[in-house]
Structure formats: structure tokens, C-alpha cells
N, C-alpha and C positions, 0 to 999 in steps of 0.2 A: 504494500500500500504506500502510495506517494503522499508525503506531507505537503500541504499547500504552502506556497511561498508567502512570507509575511509581507503585507502591503506597506508601502511607504506611509509613514505617519509623521506627525508634526516634529517629533524628536529626531527622526531620521533626516527630514528635510533640513532642520537646523544644523545637524552634523555636517551635511553636504555643504551648506552655506559657509559655516565656520571653517571647514577644511579648505574651501576655496580661498577664504580670506587669509588663513594661516600660511597657505602655500604660495601666496602672492599671485593668485590667478586674476586674470582680467575678465574672464567669462566662464560660464558653466552651461552645459547643454544636456537636456534630457530628451531622448527620442525613443520611440517604440523600437524594440529589437536591438538596442545598443545599451551598453553600460553608460553611466554618467561620464561626461567628458569635460575636462577643464582646459582652459587656454592659459598657459604660463609662458612668459617670454616669447609670445607669438608662436608657440608650439602647442599643438593639441595633444593632450595626455588623457589616456583612458584610465579611469579608476578601476581597480580590481574589485568588481562588483558584478552581480548577475545582470543579464540582459533585462531591460525594463519592458514590462507588458503595458498594453493600452490602459489597464486599470491603474497601474502605477502613475502614469502621466496624468490621468484624470484625477487621481488623488492629490498629486502635486498641485495641479491647477486649483482644485477645490480648497486646499490648505491656504494657498495665496489669496484666493477670493474671500475666505473667512477672515483673514487678518488685514487685508489691504482695503482701501476705500474704492472698491469697484462698484459701480451702480448696480442695484439689484436686478434690473432688467437684463444686464449683461452677464451677471454671475449666476442666474437661475439655472442655466444649462451651459456648461463650458463649451465655447466655440459654436453654439447653435446659431447658424445663420451668418456667422462672421468668418472671415478668412484670417484675420490677424487682430490682436488686441495688445496694446502697450499700457503698462502702468508701472508704478514704483512701489517697492517694498523696502522697509527700513529695519535694520537691526540697530536700535539706538546706540550710538557711541562706537559701533563696530563697522558699519558700512551701509551703503544704499545700493539697491539692485534695480536696474531697469529690466523689467520682465517683459518678454515678448512671447505671447502665446499665439501659435500659428497652426493652421490646419494643413496636414500632409496626407498623402494617400493612405498611410498606415494609421492615422489618427492625429491627435494633437501633439505638438512639439513645444518645448519650453526652452527658451534661450535667455540667459541672464547676463547682463553686463554689470560688472562690479565697479562701483564708484566708492573709493576709499575716503574716509574723512581726512582732512588736513591736520597733521600733528604738529607742524612747525609753522608759526605765523609768517616766516620769511618765504614760505611757498606761495603766499598770496601776492599776486602782482598788483601793484598800485597803478591806477589809471590817472594820468595827470590831465587836467583840463586847461 
């Protein structure tokens, strides 16, 4: 008898996000049939994890919808009638993620761009008028 795979939950998603931040990733990708992928130093790296199922991607999208300010009419059914949806998700004090949910032939796909907080005030360029 085969044990069913544990679905992606909120704790798992947070671990993926924090792993990306810790590893210096600039992007994270979740696609049906592939393990999670991280972009580090312009190089795509595959995480040693199982291939994601359609249900995993749907769970990731729902977790973001539950915690982000996505209008109810858009979050009622992930991807229903839309080809692509962008929004932001924040881990306060850790990072901001630009989330892109798109429809592919295999189901929904989620791409995240990581925007790190500035830790050094000298990183802020001054605009002179």
C-alpha cells in the first residue's frame, strides 16, 4: 500500500521562502511535474524535493491568497478565468515577494521574485533636485 504524499502546507511554504532568502536566491519557481527551483546568481538550482503535483501548486496559491490582500472575486477559485495574476506577499523584516500566478497546460504555475529589505542606509541612492 502506497502512503499518500503530504501536501504543501503553510509551514512548508514558509520553509521554501526562508530557504530562498537564506541562500541568496532572487527567484523561486513552483511548476507541476518539477521540484521547486531557485535562481541564485543567475543560475537555476533545483531543490532536492519531490516533483510537485497540481494539488501542491493549488495549495501554494491558496496559502498566498489566504494571507495576501487578493480581492475575493479573484481568490475564490485560483486562476479561474485568468491567465496571469500578480500580487505581493511580505514576510515582515525578512523580504517581499512579487508573486506571479500563471496558467500553463499542466495547471497553475507560481513564480516569485524576491525583493530583499535594505540593511544598510548607504544602499539608498539620494535623488538631488
